[in-house]
PDB file of N, CA, C and O in Angstrom:
ATOM      1  N   MET A   1     -94.346  88.188  47.035  1.00  0.00           N
ATOM      2  CA  MET A   1     -94.502  88.565  45.643  1.00  0.00           C
ATOM      3  C   MET A   1     -93.229  89.300  45.218  1.00  0.00           C
ATOM      4  O   MET A   1     -92.775  90.210  45.913  1.00  0.00           O
ATOM      5  N   ASP A   2     -92.664  88.913  44.096  1.00  0.00           N
ATOM      6  CA  ASP A   2     -91.442  89.569  43.625  1.00  0.00           C
ATOM      7  C   ASP A   2     -91.762  90.810  42.795  1.00  0.00           C
ATOM      8  O   ASP A   2     -92.909  91.028  42.406  1.00  0.00           O
ATOM      9  N   ILE A   3     -90.752  91.607  42.532  1.00  0.00           N
ATOM     10  CA  ILE A   3     -90.939  92.889  41.845  1.00  0.00           C
ATOM     11  C   ILE A   3     -91.486  92.716  40.425  1.00  0.00           C
ATOM     12  O   ILE A   3     -92.250  93.558  39.953  1.00  0.00           O
ATOM     13  N   ASN A   4     -91.109  91.651  39.750  1.00  0.00           N
ATOM     14  CA  ASN A   4     -91.616  91.416  38.392  1.00  0.00           C
ATOM     15  C   ASN A   4     -93.110  91.129  38.400  1.00  0.00           C
ATOM     16  O   ASN A   4     -93.824  91.528  37.481  1.00  0.00           O
ATOM     17  N   GLU A   5     -93.582  90.445  39.422  1.00  0.00           N
ATOM     18  CA  GLU A   5     -95.015  90.182  39.553  1.00  0.00           C
ATOM     19  C   GLU A   5     -95.774  91.477  39.837  1.00  0.00           C
ATOM     20  O   GLU A   5     -96.866  91.688  39.308  1.00  0.00           O
ATOM     21  N   VAL A   6     -95.206  92.329  40.658  1.00  0.00           N
ATOM     22  CA  VAL A   6     -95.821  93.632  40.940  1.00  0.00           C
ATOM     23  C   VAL A   6     -95.951  94.437  39.648  1.00  0.00           C
ATOM     24  O   VAL A   6     -97.007  95.007  39.374  1.00  0.00           O
ATOM     25  N   ILE A   7     -94.894  94.484  38.867  1.00  0.00           N
ATOM     26  CA  ILE A   7     -94.903  95.224  37.600  1.00  0.00           C
ATOM     27  C   ILE A   7     -95.924  94.628  36.642  1.00  0.00           C
ATOM     28  O   ILE A   7     -96.682  95.362  36.007  1.00  0.00           O
ATOM     29  N   ARG A   8     -95.951  93.306  36.533  1.00  0.00           N
ATOM     30  CA  ARG A   8     -96.889  92.640  35.626  1.00  0.00           C
ATOM     31  C   ARG A   8     -98.334  92.958  36.013  1.00  0.00           C
ATOM     32  O   ARG A   8     -99.152  93.294  35.156  1.00  0.00           O
ATOM     33  N   ARG A   9     -98.638  92.852  37.288  1.00  0.00           N
ATOM     34  CA  ARG A   9    -100.015  93.129  37.737  1.00  0.00           C
ATOM     35  C   ARG A   9    -100.398  94.589  37.537  1.00  0.00           C
ATOM     36  O   ARG A   9    -101.503  94.892  37.088  1.00  0.00           O
ATOM     37  N   ALA A  10     -99.491  95.482  37.867  1.00  0.00           N
ATOM     38  CA  ALA A  10     -99.788  96.912  37.744  1.00  0.00           C
ATOM     39  C   ALA A  10     -99.998  97.320  36.291  1.00  0.00           C
ATOM     40  O   ALA A  10    -100.830  98.182  36.010  1.00  0.00           O
ATOM     41  N   ASN A  11     -99.263  96.721  35.370  1.00  0.00           N
ATOM     42  CA  ASN A  11     -99.358  97.100  33.956  1.00  0.00           C
ATOM     43  C   ASN A  11    -100.402  96.305  33.185  1.00  0.00           C
ATOM     44  O   ASN A  11    -100.567  96.522  31.985  1.00  0.00           O
ATOM     45  N   ALA A  12    -101.109  95.395  33.837  1.00  0.00           N
ATOM     46  CA  ALA A  12    -102.066  94.515  33.144  1.00  0.00           C
ATOM     47  C   ALA A  12    -103.469  95.113  33.078  1.00  0.00           C
ATOM     48  O   ALA A  12    -104.451  94.373  33.137  1.00  0.00           O
ATOM     49  N   THR A  13    -103.582  96.418  32.959  1.00  0.00           N
ATOM     50  CA  THR A  13    -104.887  97.056  32.847  1.00  0.00           C
ATOM     51  C   THR A  13    -104.909  97.955  31.620  1.00  0.00           C
ATOM     52  O   THR A  13    -103.863  98.320  31.083  1.00  0.00           O
ATOM     53  N   HIS A  14    -106.114  98.308  31.183  1.00  0.00           N
ATOM     54  CA  HIS A  14    -106.253  99.238  30.062  1.00  0.00           C
ATOM     55  C   HIS A  14    -106.103 100.681  30.530  1.00  0.00           C
ATOM     56  O   HIS A  14    -105.742 101.564  29.752  1.00  0.00           O
ATOM     57  N   PHE A  15    -106.381 100.906  31.801  1.00  0.00           N
ATOM     58  CA  PHE A  15    -106.308 102.249  32.364  1.00  0.00           C
ATOM     59  C   PHE A  15    -105.134 102.311  33.321  1.00  0.00           C
ATOM     60  O   PHE A  15    -105.047 101.525  34.263  1.00  0.00           O
ATOM     61  N   GLU A  16    -104.256 103.223  33.082  1.00  0.00           N
ATOM     62  CA  GLU A  16    -103.085 103.368  33.948  1.00  0.00           C
ATOM     63  C   GLU A  16    -103.200 104.674  34.709  1.00  0.00           C
ATOM     64  O   GLU A  16    -102.830 105.739  34.216  1.00  0.00           O
ATOM     65  N   LEU A  17    -103.711 104.567  35.898  1.00  0.00           N
ATOM     66  CA  LEU A  17    -103.884 105.718  36.763  1.00  0.00           C
ATOM     67  C   LEU A  17    -102.587 105.982  37.516  1.00  0.00           C
ATOM     68  O   LEU A  17    -101.602 105.276  37.298  1.00  0.00           O
ATOM     69  N   PRO A  18    -102.559 106.969  38.386  1.00  0.00           N
ATOM     70  CA  PRO A  18    -101.330 107.241  39.131  1.00  0.00           C
ATOM     71  C   PRO A  18    -100.892 106.046  39.974  1.00  0.00           C
ATOM     72  O   PRO A  18    -101.698 105.184  40.324  1.00  0.00           O
ATOM     73  N   ALA A  19     -99.612 106.013  40.287  1.00  0.00           N
ATOM     74  CA  ALA A  19     -99.050 104.945  41.107  1.00  0.00           C
ATOM     75  C   ALA A  19     -98.278 105.548  42.263  1.00  0.00           C
ATOM     76  O   ALA A  19     -97.661 106.604  42.127  1.00  0.00           O
ATOM     77  N   GLY A  20     -98.314 104.877  43.388  1.00  0.00           N
ATOM     78  CA  GLY A  20     -97.544 105.288  44.551  1.00  0.00           C
ATOM     79  C   GLY A  20     -96.650 104.144  44.992  1.00  0.00           C
ATOM     80  O   GLY A  20     -97.107 103.013  45.158  1.00  0.00           O
ATOM     81  N   ILE A  21     -95.376 104.442  45.179  1.00  0.00           N
ATOM     82  CA  ILE A  21     -94.398 103.442  45.600  1.00  0.00           C
ATOM     83  C   ILE A  21     -93.878 103.849  46.969  1.00  0.00           C
ATOM     84  O   ILE A  21     -93.385 104.962  47.148  1.00  0.00           O
ATOM     85  N   PHE A  22     -93.987 102.954  47.924  1.00  0.00           N
ATOM     86  CA  PHE A  22     -93.460 103.210  49.259  1.00  0.00           C
ATOM     87  C   PHE A  22     -92.355 102.203  49.525  1.00  0.00           C
ATOM     88  O   PHE A  22     -92.612 101.006  49.654  1.00  0.00           O
ATOM     89  N   THR A  23     -91.135 102.687  49.605  1.00  0.00           N
ATOM     90  CA  THR A  23     -89.977 101.826  49.795  1.00  0.00           C
ATOM     91  C   THR A  23     -88.829 102.607  50.408  1.00  0.00           C
ATOM     92  O   THR A  23     -88.769 103.832  50.300  1.00  0.00           O
ATOM     93  N   GLN A  24     -87.925 101.896  51.049  1.00  0.00           N
ATOM     94  CA  GLN A  24     -86.699 102.506  51.548  1.00  0.00           C
ATOM     95  C   GLN A  24     -85.535 102.225  50.610  1.00  0.00           C
ATOM     96  O   GLN A  24     -84.426 102.716  50.820  1.00  0.00           O
ATOM     97  N   ASN A  25     -85.790 101.438  49.580  1.00  0.00           N
ATOM     98  CA  ASN A  25     -84.732 101.012  48.670  1.00  0.00           C
ATOM     99  C   ASN A  25     -84.774 101.861  47.397  1.00  0.00           C
ATOM    100  O   ASN A  25     -85.742 101.799  46.639  1.00  0.00           O
ATOM    101  N   PHE A  26     -83.737 102.641  47.168  1.00  0.00           N
ATOM    102  CA  PHE A  26     -83.681 103.517  45.991  1.00  0.00           C
ATOM    103  C   PHE A  26     -83.705 102.716  44.690  1.00  0.00           C
ATOM    104  O   PHE A  26     -84.344 103.134  43.724  1.00  0.00           O
ATOM    105  N   ASP A  27     -83.029 101.588  44.650  1.00  0.00           N
ATOM    106  CA  ASP A  27     -83.008 100.762  43.433  1.00  0.00           C
ATOM    107  C   ASP A  27     -84.397 100.233  43.099  1.00  0.00           C
ATOM    108  O   ASP A  27     -84.778 100.188  41.929  1.00  0.00           O
ATOM    109  N   THR A  28     -85.149  99.836  44.104  1.00  0.00           N
ATOM    110  CA  THR A  28     -86.516  99.365  43.882  1.00  0.00           C
ATOM    111  C   THR A  28     -87.378 100.493  43.331  1.00  0.00           C
ATOM    112  O   THR A  28     -88.128 100.289  42.376  1.00  0.00           O
ATOM    113  N   ALA A  29     -87.280 101.676  43.919  1.00  0.00           N
ATOM    114  CA  ALA A  29     -88.048 102.827  43.445  1.00  0.00           C
ATOM    115  C   ALA A  29     -87.684 103.159  42.003  1.00  0.00           C
ATOM    116  O   ALA A  29     -88.567 103.414  41.184  1.00  0.00           O
ATOM    117  N   ASN A  30     -86.410 103.157  41.691  1.00  0.00           N
ATOM    118  CA  ASN A  30     -85.955 103.470  40.336  1.00  0.00           C
ATOM    119  C   ASN A  30     -86.462 102.433  39.336  1.00  0.00           C
ATOM    120  O   ASN A  30     -86.937 102.788  38.258  1.00  0.00           O
ATOM    121  N   THR A  31     -86.362 101.172  39.687  1.00  0.00           N
ATOM    122  CA  THR A  31     -86.833 100.097  38.800  1.00  0.00           C
ATOM    123  C   THR A  31     -88.327 100.227  38.538  1.00  0.00           C
ATOM    124  O   THR A  31     -88.773 100.128  37.395  1.00  0.00           O
ATOM    125  N   LEU A  32     -89.098 100.449  39.598  1.00  0.00           N
ATOM    126  CA  LEU A  32     -90.550 100.529  39.436  1.00  0.00           C
ATOM    127  C   LEU A  32     -90.978 101.771  38.663  1.00  0.00           C
ATOM    128  O   LEU A  32     -91.873 101.682  37.821  1.00  0.00           O
ATOM    129  N   THR A  33     -90.370 102.920  38.921  1.00  0.00           N
ATOM    130  CA  THR A  33     -90.776 104.125  38.195  1.00  0.00           C
ATOM    131  C   THR A  33     -90.514 103.990  36.706  1.00  0.00           C
ATOM    132  O   THR A  33     -91.256 104.547  35.897  1.00  0.00           O
ATOM    133  N   ARG A  34     -89.492 103.276  36.339  1.00  0.00           N
ATOM    134  CA  ARG A  34     -89.190 103.072  34.919  1.00  0.00           C
ATOM    135  C   ARG A  34     -90.083 102.013  34.285  1.00  0.00           C
ATOM    136  O   ARG A  34     -90.377 102.082  33.092  1.00  0.00           O
ATOM    137  N   ALA A  35     -90.513 101.045  35.067  1.00  0.00           N
ATOM    138  CA  ALA A  35     -91.266  99.919  34.517  1.00  0.00           C
ATOM    139  C   ALA A  35     -92.775 100.134  34.511  1.00  0.00           C
ATOM    140  O   ALA A  35     -93.469  99.595  33.650  1.00  0.00           O
ATOM    141  N   LEU A  36     -93.292 100.912  35.455  1.00  0.00           N
ATOM    142  CA  LEU A  36     -94.742 101.102  35.533  1.00  0.00           C
ATOM    143  C   LEU A  36     -95.223 102.018  34.424  1.00  0.00           C
ATOM    144  O   LEU A  36     -94.635 103.068  34.165  1.00  0.00           O
ATOM    145  N   LYS A  37     -96.283 101.614  33.785  1.00  0.00           N
ATOM    146  CA  LYS A  37     -96.883 102.426  32.736  1.00  0.00           C
ATOM    147  C   LYS A  37     -98.018 103.223  33.370  1.00  0.00           C
ATOM    148  O   LYS A  37     -99.190 102.856  33.275  1.00  0.00           O
ATOM    149  N   ALA A  38     -97.641 104.314  34.012  1.00  0.00           N
ATOM    150  CA  ALA A  38     -98.593 105.155  34.726  1.00  0.00           C
ATOM    151  C   ALA A  38     -98.335 106.609  34.375  1.00  0.00           C
ATOM    152  O   ALA A  38     -97.213 106.992  34.043  1.00  0.00           O
ATOM    153  N   GLY A  39     -99.389 107.416  34.454  1.00  0.00           N
ATOM    154  CA  GLY A  39     -99.245 108.830  34.134  1.00  0.00           C
ATOM    155  C   GLY A  39     -98.363 109.563  35.119  1.00  0.00           C
ATOM    156  O   GLY A  39     -97.548 110.397  34.724  1.00  0.00           O
ATOM    157  N   THR A  40     -98.516 109.263  36.395  1.00  0.00           N
ATOM    158  CA  THR A  40     -97.725 109.872  37.455  1.00  0.00           C
ATOM    159  C   THR A  40     -97.322 108.785  38.425  1.00  0.00           C
ATOM    160  O   THR A  40     -98.131 107.922  38.766  1.00  0.00           O
ATOM    161  N   VAL A  41     -96.076 108.820  38.874  1.00  0.00           N
ATOM    162  CA  VAL A  41     -95.597 107.864  39.875  1.00  0.00           C
ATOM    163  C   VAL A  41     -94.989 108.656  41.021  1.00  0.00           C
ATOM    164  O   VAL A  41     -94.047 109.422  40.822  1.00  0.00           O
ATOM    165  N   TRP A  42     -95.532 108.469  42.225  1.00  0.00           N
ATOM    166  CA  TRP A  42     -95.003 109.109  43.413  1.00  0.00           C
ATOM    167  C   TRP A  42     -94.151 108.114  44.185  1.00  0.00           C
ATOM    168  O   TRP A  42     -94.431 106.916  44.187  1.00  0.00           O
ATOM    169  N   ILE A  43     -93.110 108.617  44.841  1.00  0.00           N
ATOM    170  CA  ILE A  43     -92.264 107.789  45.688  1.00  0.00           C
ATOM    171  C   ILE A  43     -92.384 108.285  47.117  1.00  0.00           C
ATOM    172  O   ILE A  43     -92.094 109.443  47.417  1.00  0.00           O
ATOM    173  N   ASN A  44     -92.815 107.390  47.991  1.00  0.00           N
ATOM    174  CA  ASN A  44     -92.967 107.651  49.429  1.00  0.00           C
ATOM    175  C   ASN A  44     -93.923 108.798  49.742  1.00  0.00           C
ATOM    176  O   ASN A  44     -93.792 109.458  50.772  1.00  0.00           O
ATOM    177  N   CYS A  45     -94.877 109.030  48.859  1.00  0.00           N
ATOM    178  CA  CYS A  45     -95.966 109.969  49.088  1.00  0.00           C
ATOM    179  C   CYS A  45     -97.039 109.653  48.048  1.00  0.00           C
ATOM    180  O   CYS A  45     -96.849 108.774  47.207  1.00  0.00           O
ATOM    181  N   PHE A  46     -98.161 110.363  48.101  1.00  0.00           N
ATOM    182  CA  PHE A  46     -99.202 110.136  47.102  1.00  0.00           C
ATOM    183  C   PHE A  46    -100.035 111.395  46.966  1.00  0.00           C
ATOM    184  O   PHE A  46    -100.348 112.057  47.956  1.00  0.00           O
ATOM    185  N   ASP A  47    -100.388 111.718  45.737  1.00  0.00           N
ATOM    186  CA  ASP A  47    -101.270 112.834  45.428  1.00  0.00           C
ATOM    187  C   ASP A  47    -100.657 114.188  45.791  1.00  0.00           C
ATOM    188  O   ASP A  47    -101.364 115.105  46.208  1.00  0.00           O
ATOM    189  N   VAL A  48     -99.351 114.302  45.631  1.00  0.00           N
ATOM    190  CA  VAL A  48     -98.658 115.574  45.839  1.00  0.00           C
ATOM    191  C   VAL A  48     -98.388 116.151  44.460  1.00  0.00           C
ATOM    192  O   VAL A  48     -97.637 115.572  43.675  1.00  0.00           O
ATOM    193  N   LEU A  49     -99.001 117.292  44.165  1.00  0.00           N
ATOM    194  CA  LEU A  49     -98.913 117.870  42.827  1.00  0.00           C
ATOM    195  C   LEU A  49     -98.376 119.288  42.860  1.00  0.00           C
ATOM    196  O   LEU A  49     -98.611 120.030  43.813  1.00  0.00           O
ATOM    197  N   ASP A  50     -97.666 119.653  41.833  1.00  0.00           N
ATOM    198  CA  ASP A  50     -97.219 121.022  41.606  1.00  0.00           C
ATOM    199  C   ASP A  50     -97.954 121.504  40.361  1.00  0.00           C
ATOM    200  O   ASP A  50     -97.825 120.894  39.299  1.00  0.00           O
ATOM    201  N   VAL A  51     -98.709 122.569  40.469  1.00  0.00           N
ATOM    202  CA  VAL A  51     -99.534 123.021  39.349  1.00  0.00           C
ATOM    203  C   VAL A  51     -98.709 123.465  38.146  1.00  0.00           C
ATOM    204  O   VAL A  51     -99.254 123.619  37.053  1.00  0.00           O
ATOM    205  N   ALA A  52     -97.411 123.673  38.326  1.00  0.00           N
ATOM    206  CA  ALA A  52     -96.569 124.097  37.210  1.00  0.00           C
ATOM    207  C   ALA A  52     -96.027 122.918  36.408  1.00  0.00           C
ATOM    208  O   ALA A  52     -95.466 123.105  35.328  1.00  0.00           O
ATOM    209  N   ILE A  53     -96.191 121.713  36.929  1.00  0.00           N
ATOM    210  CA  ILE A  53     -95.657 120.534  36.252  1.00  0.00           C
ATOM    211  C   ILE A  53     -96.797 119.804  35.555  1.00  0.00           C
ATOM    212  O   ILE A  53     -97.768 119.417  36.206  1.00  0.00           O
ATOM    213  N   PRO A  54     -96.696 119.609  34.236  1.00  0.00           N
ATOM    214  CA  PRO A  54     -97.766 118.918  33.520  1.00  0.00           C
ATOM    215  C   PRO A  54     -97.846 117.444  33.906  1.00  0.00           C
ATOM    216  O   PRO A  54     -96.845 116.825  34.268  1.00  0.00           O
ATOM    217  N   PHE A  55     -99.051 116.901  33.823  1.00  0.00           N
ATOM    218  CA  PHE A  55     -99.231 115.482  34.065  1.00  0.00           C
ATOM    219  C   PHE A  55    -100.245 114.970  33.066  1.00  0.00           C
ATOM    220  O   PHE A  55    -100.950 115.756  32.433  1.00  0.00           O
ATOM    221  N   GLY A  56    -100.321 113.689  32.923  1.00  0.00           N
ATOM    222  CA  GLY A  56    -101.288 113.109  32.013  1.00  0.00           C
ATOM    223  C   GLY A  56    -101.403 111.619  32.205  1.00  0.00           C
ATOM    224  O   GLY A  56    -100.572 110.988  32.858  1.00  0.00           O
ATOM    225  N   GLY A  57    -102.439 111.073  31.627  1.00  0.00           N
ATOM    226  CA  GLY A  57    -102.676 109.647  31.727  1.00  0.00           C
ATOM    227  C   GLY A  57    -101.804 108.854  30.780  1.00  0.00           C
ATOM    228  O   GLY A  57    -101.020 109.406  30.008  1.00  0.00           O
ATOM    229  N   TYR A  58    -101.958 107.569  30.858  1.00  0.00           N
ATOM    230  CA  TYR A  58    -101.198 106.632  30.035  1.00  0.00           C
ATOM    231  C   TYR A  58    -102.190 105.600  29.536  1.00  0.00           C
ATOM    232  O   TYR A  58    -103.153 105.291  30.237  1.00  0.00           O
ATOM    233  N   LYS A  59    -101.990 105.074  28.380  1.00  0.00           N
ATOM    234  CA  LYS A  59    -102.920 104.126  27.750  1.00  0.00           C
ATOM    235  C   LYS A  59    -104.278 104.802  27.589  1.00  0.00           C
ATOM    236  O   LYS A  59    -104.363 105.871  26.986  1.00  0.00           O
ATOM    237  N   MET A  60    -105.348 104.190  28.122  1.00  0.00           N
ATOM    238  CA  MET A  60    -106.702 104.703  27.944  1.00  0.00           C
ATOM    239  C   MET A  60    -107.074 105.777  28.968  1.00  0.00           C
ATOM    240  O   MET A  60    -108.201 106.272  28.954  1.00  0.00           O
ATOM    241  N   SER A  61    -106.162 106.139  29.842  1.00  0.00           N
ATOM    242  CA  SER A  61    -106.436 107.155  30.862  1.00  0.00           C
ATOM    243  C   SER A  61    -105.938 108.510  30.375  1.00  0.00           C
ATOM    244  O   SER A  61    -104.746 108.695  30.129  1.00  0.00           O
ATOM    245  N   GLY A  62    -106.830 109.418  30.245  1.00  0.00           N
ATOM    246  CA  GLY A  62    -106.428 110.768  29.869  1.00  0.00           C
ATOM    247  C   GLY A  62    -106.297 110.945  28.368  1.00  0.00           C
ATOM    248  O   GLY A  62    -106.341 109.989  27.594  1.00  0.00           O
ATOM    249  N   HIS A  63    -106.139 112.179  27.992  1.00  0.00           N
ATOM    250  CA  HIS A  63    -106.044 112.529  26.577  1.00  0.00           C
ATOM    251  C   HIS A  63    -105.046 113.655  26.375  1.00  0.00           C
ATOM    252  O   HIS A  63    -105.370 114.666  25.752  1.00  0.00           O
ATOM    253  N   GLY A  64    -103.860 113.495  26.884  1.00  0.00           N
ATOM    254  CA  GLY A  64    -102.856 114.534  26.732  1.00  0.00           C
ATOM    255  C   GLY A  64    -102.344 115.017  28.067  1.00  0.00           C
ATOM    256  O   GLY A  64    -102.491 114.345  29.087  1.00  0.00           O
ATOM    257  N   ARG A  65    -101.746 116.178  28.049  1.00  0.00           N
ATOM    258  CA  ARG A  65    -101.144 116.737  29.259  1.00  0.00           C
ATOM    259  C   ARG A  65    -102.034 117.823  29.840  1.00  0.00           C
ATOM    260  O   ARG A  65    -102.653 118.600  29.113  1.00  0.00           O
ATOM    261  N   GLU A  66    -102.083 117.861  31.148  1.00  0.00           N
ATOM    262  CA  GLU A  66    -102.836 118.887  31.857  1.00  0.00           C
ATOM    263  C   GLU A  66    -101.892 119.630  32.782  1.00  0.00           C
ATOM    264  O   GLU A  66    -100.852 119.104  33.180  1.00  0.00           O
ATOM    265  N   LYS A  67    -102.255 120.838  33.116  1.00  0.00           N
ATOM    266  CA  LYS A  67    -101.495 121.742  33.974  1.00  0.00           C
ATOM    267  C   LYS A  67    -100.201 122.167  33.299  1.00  0.00           C
ATOM    268  O   LYS A  67     -99.834 121.632  32.253  1.00  0.00           O
ATOM    269  N   GLY A  68     -99.525 123.109  33.885  1.00  0.00           N
ATOM    270  CA  GLY A  68     -98.278 123.595  33.333  1.00  0.00           C
ATOM    271  C   GLY A  68     -98.481 124.370  32.038  1.00  0.00           C
ATOM    272  O   GLY A  68     -99.606 124.520  31.563  1.00  0.00           O
ATOM    273  N   ILE A  69     -97.416 124.845  31.489  1.00  0.00           N
ATOM    274  CA  ILE A  69     -97.439 125.654  30.274  1.00  0.00           C
ATOM    275  C   ILE A  69     -97.938 124.864  29.069  1.00  0.00           C
ATOM    276  O   ILE A  69     -98.539 125.435  28.159  1.00  0.00           O
ATOM    277  N   TYR A  70     -97.693 123.551  29.056  1.00  0.00           N
ATOM    278  CA  TYR A  70     -98.095 122.726  27.922  1.00  0.00           C
ATOM    279  C   TYR A  70     -99.609 122.668  27.756  1.00  0.00           C
ATOM    280  O   TYR A  70    -100.107 122.551  26.636  1.00  0.00           O
ATOM    281  N   SER A  71    -100.340 122.748  28.855  1.00  0.00           N
ATOM    282  CA  SER A  71    -101.795 122.682  28.748  1.00  0.00           C
ATOM    283  C   SER A  71    -102.374 123.933  28.107  1.00  0.00           C
ATOM    284  O   SER A  71    -103.471 123.888  27.551  1.00  0.00           O
ATOM    285  N   LEU A  72    -101.656 125.048  28.174  1.00  0.00           N
ATOM    286  CA  LEU A  72    -102.169 126.293  27.572  1.00  0.00           C
ATOM    287  C   LEU A  72    -102.225 126.201  26.054  1.00  0.00           C
ATOM    288  O   LEU A  72    -102.995 126.930  25.428  1.00  0.00           O
ATOM    289  N   ASN A  73    -101.430 125.325  25.446  1.00  0.00           N
ATOM    290  CA  ASN A  73    -101.458 125.170  23.991  1.00  0.00           C
ATOM    291  C   ASN A  73    -102.829 124.717  23.499  1.00  0.00           C
ATOM    292  O   ASN A  73    -103.165 124.948  22.338  1.00  0.00           O
ATOM    293  N   ASN A  74    -103.629 124.079  24.351  1.00  0.00           N
ATOM    294  CA  ASN A  74    -104.971 123.659  23.967  1.00  0.00           C
ATOM    295  C   ASN A  74    -105.896 124.840  23.742  1.00  0.00           C
ATOM    296  O   ASN A  74    -106.930 124.706  23.086  1.00  0.00           O
ATOM    297  N   TYR A  75    -105.533 125.990  24.278  1.00  0.00           N
ATOM    298  CA  TYR A  75    -106.407 127.156  24.209  1.00  0.00           C
ATOM    299  C   TYR A  75    -105.871 128.269  23.309  1.00  0.00           C
ATOM    300  O   TYR A  75    -106.534 129.292  23.140  1.00  0.00           O
ATOM    301  N   LEU A  76    -104.697 128.089  22.737  1.00  0.00           N
ATOM    302  CA  LEU A  76    -104.106 129.127  21.908  1.00  0.00           C
ATOM    303  C   LEU A  76    -104.407 128.898  20.439  1.00  0.00           C
ATOM    304  O   LEU A  76    -103.982 129.683  19.592  1.00  0.00           O
TER     305      LEU A  76
END
């Protein structure tokens, strides 16, 4: 399967959840992170979060940004 097919399949959903890319090729990782329509994209790991960095869904997943200073605006 070529990289364009991977991108097409990954982006062909209404819900764009997190994505994990495992590769040794920096160009492949860069291409995929730019092309995937996902809220969070990890490279060579998965589900590693920093509570200070906001994250959010894409398309029908999520409703804005969570965590980080930006999420506090919902309560001010």
